[in-house]
C-alpha angles and dihedrals in degrees: 000000000000108000102210118034116158110234104157130033114176128164108221137142091245094051112013089190113017110187122177125215139153110279102171146359125212113194088332096314116122127233111190133202089250089056092053091045090051095050088048097046099039104034097049132043147152092296099044104086114005114219093002122118119252121274112262122226088243087058095047089046094052090050093047091051092050091051091048092048093049091048094046098046101036093049092191113165095239118173125214117202121217087238089056091050092046090050092054092045090053090055091049091053095048090065089069138047115247091259094051092048094051090048091056092050091048091050090062099031090240137146116215091254088069089066091063097092088053092049094044092051093051095049094045089054095049088050093052090051091048092050093049097042102035093115114108112254109228118224122191128209095254090058093052091046091051093048091049094054102037101035114011101044096045092047095050091046090049087053093054093250132124111244117240118242113269093251090058098044101038097092091054093044093048088056090049093051091049091050092049094050093044088053092048091051092048089048094051093046093049093049089052093054091046092057086057095051132081103245125170126176123197107210096184088066092052093046087062090068092057 
């Protein structure tokens, strides 16, 4: 398949020359540069992650591939309701003011309804992860104590704060450890699925966006 075929060419302040091309294939299903730009431009915004740098196209591409791999290989019949999609759409819109949101829609020549496939794929992915990793992760006291000494105390002092006593911080630290462990389990599982999938990334297409 030809990697870079110009499909769209729109002059607009957001994207002075918006050219579409095939940026990746997952088990034969295409992801285009426009798909990745839409995910970047609509799912993140000024209020999404205060103080953090903007998400790159490469980061959005890798996440989109992970979602597609999980959905393709797990093949669970996961329903996404209209209400769930509407709620996620509302969270996307809340990150922008009304003018910014309409400007983004206009840049792609889209109506909000055209975002639904992206919303549904994100929700379906989260549901699959929740179903597979719903078991409670058990944390023991030595783990909390080690995290307190090795991670929590140094980070608090580096930030110029006095660390709380272990007894006061333990509940928060337990939640942090569980979250980190869950994230590690999910990442390892997704990597194992991705190794089974046929994934092709066309860097030449991605470079057009730079």
